[in-house]
Structures are given as C-alpha cells and as structure tokens.
C-alpha positions as CSV (number, residue, x, y, z in Angstrom):
1,M,-111.4,132.6,29.3
2,L,-110.0,136.0,30.7
3,I,-112.4,138.8,31.0
4,T,-110.6,141.1,28.4
5,E,-111.4,138.2,25.7
6,S,-115.2,138.3,27.0
7,E,-115.2,142.0,26.5
8,E,-113.7,141.7,23.3
9,I,-116.2,139.1,22.2
10,V,-119.0,141.2,23.4
11,S,-117.8,144.2,21.4
12,R,-117.2,142.3,18.3
13,E,-121.0,141.0,18.5
14,A,-122.3,144.6,19.1
15,E,-120.5,145.6,15.9
16,D,-122.1,142.6,14.2
17,E,-125.4,144.0,15.1
18,K,-125.4,147.3,13.2
19,P,-128.1,147.0,10.6
20,F,-127.0,146.6,7.1
21,D,-127.2,150.2,5.7
22,P,-125.6,150.5,2.4
23,Y,-127.3,153.7,1.5
24,L,-126.3,155.3,4.6
25,Y,-129.7,155.9,5.4
26,R,-129.2,155.9,9.1
27,A,-125.7,157.3,9.1
28,E,-125.0,160.4,11.1
29,M,-124.3,163.6,8.9
30,P,-122.7,165.8,11.6
31,F,-121.0,168.4,9.2
32,T,-123.2,171.0,7.8
33,G,-122.9,173.9,5.6
34,V,-125.0,176.5,3.6
35,Y,-123.7,177.3,0.0
36,Y,-125.1,179.4,-3.0
37,P,-123.8,177.7,-6.1
38,M,-125.0,180.1,-9.1
39,G,-126.9,182.0,-6.3
40,F,-129.0,179.1,-5.3
41,P,-129.4,178.2,-1.7
42,L,-128.2,174.4,-0.9
43,E,-127.9,172.9,2.4
44,L,-125.3,170.3,2.4
45,A,-125.1,167.5,5.1
46,T,-122.2,165.1,5.1
47,N,-120.3,162.6,7.3
48,S,-117.0,163.6,5.6
49,E,-115.2,166.9,6.5
50,E,-113.6,166.6,3.0
51,V,-116.7,166.7,1.3
52,L,-117.2,170.1,3.1
53,E,-113.8,171.3,2.0
54,A,-114.5,170.4,-1.5
55,A,-118.0,172.3,-1.3
56,E,-116.2,175.2,0.1
57,E,-113.6,175.2,-2.5
58,S,-116.2,175.0,-5.3
59,W,-118.9,177.4,-4.4
60,E,-117.2,180.3,-2.0
61,V,-117.4,182.7,-4.5
62,F,-121.0,182.4,-5.0
63,T,-123.6,185.0,-3.0
64,P,-127.0,184.5,-2.4
65,R,-129.1,185.6,-5.5
66,F,-132.5,183.9,-5.2
67,E,-135.1,184.0,-2.2
68,I,-136.4,180.3,-2.5
69,P,-136.3,177.3,-0.2
70,P,-132.7,175.7,-0.3
71,L,-132.0,172.4,-2.0
72,R,-130.8,169.8,0.5
73,L,-128.2,167.4,-0.1
74,N,-126.8,164.5,1.9
75,I,-123.6,163.3,0.8
76,G,-122.4,160.0,2.8
77,V,-119.0,158.5,2.3
78,L,-117.6,155.3,3.1
79,E,-113.8,154.4,3.3
80,D,-112.6,151.7,1.7
81,G,-109.0,152.0,1.3
82,S,-109.2,152.4,-2.2
83,T,-106.7,154.6,-4.0
84,E,-107.8,154.1,-7.8
85,C,-110.7,156.0,-9.6
86,P,-113.7,154.0,-10.5
87,A,-115.0,153.8,-14.2
88,A,-116.7,156.4,-15.4
89,P,-120.7,156.4,-14.3
90,G,-123.3,155.2,-15.9
91,F,-126.9,157.0,-15.7
92,R,-130.3,155.5,-15.0
93,A,-133.7,157.3,-14.2
94,Q,-137.4,156.5,-13.6
95,R,-140.0,159.3,-13.0
96,N,-138.2,161.2,-9.7
97,L,-135.5,158.6,-9.2
98,M,-132.1,159.4,-10.5
99,V,-129.2,157.1,-10.3
100,R,-125.6,157.1,-11.2
101,I,-123.5,153.9,-10.8
102,A,-119.3,153.6,-11.5
103,D,-119.3,150.4,-9.3
104,Q,-120.7,148.5,-6.3
105,D,-118.9,151.2,-3.9
106,N,-119.3,154.4,-6.0
107,F,-123.0,155.4,-6.8
108,Y,-125.5,157.7,-5.8
109,V,-129.2,157.7,-5.7
110,A,-131.4,161.0,-5.8
111,D,-135.1,161.5,-5.2
112,L,-135.8,164.6,-7.2
113,I,-139.4,165.7,-6.3
114,L,-140.7,169.0,-7.5
115,V,-142.7,170.7,-4.6
116,C,-144.8,173.9,-4.8
117,V,-143.2,176.6,-2.7
118,A,-145.5,179.2,-1.3
119,D,-143.2,182.2,-2.0
120,R,-144.3,185.5,-3.4
121,G,-144.0,184.4,-6.9
122,G,-145.8,181.1,-6.4
123,G,-142.8,179.2,-8.2
124,I,-141.9,175.7,-7.9
125,A,-138.6,174.8,-6.5
126,P,-136.8,171.3,-6.7
127,K,-136.0,169.4,-3.4
128,L,-133.6,166.7,-3.4
129,H,-134.7,164.4,-0.7
130,A,-132.2,162.1,-0.5
131,V,-128.5,161.6,-2.1
132,S,-126.1,158.8,-0.9
133,L,-122.4,158.1,-2.2
134,S,-120.2,155.1,-1.2
C-alpha cells in the first residue's frame, strides 16, 4: 500500500465519522444579516450566500419601525444536485412546533415560543429558536 493510499483511507474514515445531522443542528452558519421585513427586526444566519442574497432582495426596502428584540432565523441548506422543484409542502403543528414538509430533502422545523420581553411596553415578542431547511 502506498502512503497516498493510506492517507486517502484515513481521510475517508474521518469523513465517515461526521455525526448524522439531518437538521443541521451542528452546522456552521457563517453568513449573517439583519433585516427589517415589515419593519420588524430579523437576525438571519445561514450556511448559504444565496439565502442572504434572497433576503436582501426581498427585504432591502424595509426600515426599522419597532424597538423589540429581533426574531432569530437560522436557515441551513444542503446541496443535493437536484434541479427540480419539490412538491407543494404539507403543514403540521403541535403546540409550539411547526413543520412544513415537501419531501425528505425539503422541509423546515420551527420552534415558535412566545417569550415575555422586558421592553417599555411590556409586550410579548415571538422568538423563533430554530429553523432548518434541507
């Protein structure tokens, strides 16, 4: 066995040791932006520059209108080489959890928890704890 063959085997074994993470819970989300859809603050984190480009295109016309804590949105994208649009997604929800599923590779899961905000108005602001797309 050549040294390069041995290095290749070790490299493949290291790739195989990556934990199964279909919801991208452990995925790095290096691309971030702050947007104001309809004037509400939104902190967006993603692993896809294309997601940020779409957010900018959709929400660049909005300016801040509300002084409340931002909604946090994480969008993880996995490339699968598919060029076809998936079927229309179905909806499911149970208490604070919401799911939309088009197929095994195109879905999101959201944990929608209302938290009391210590702002001047004593209002309640939604906090989106996690969203993953595949």
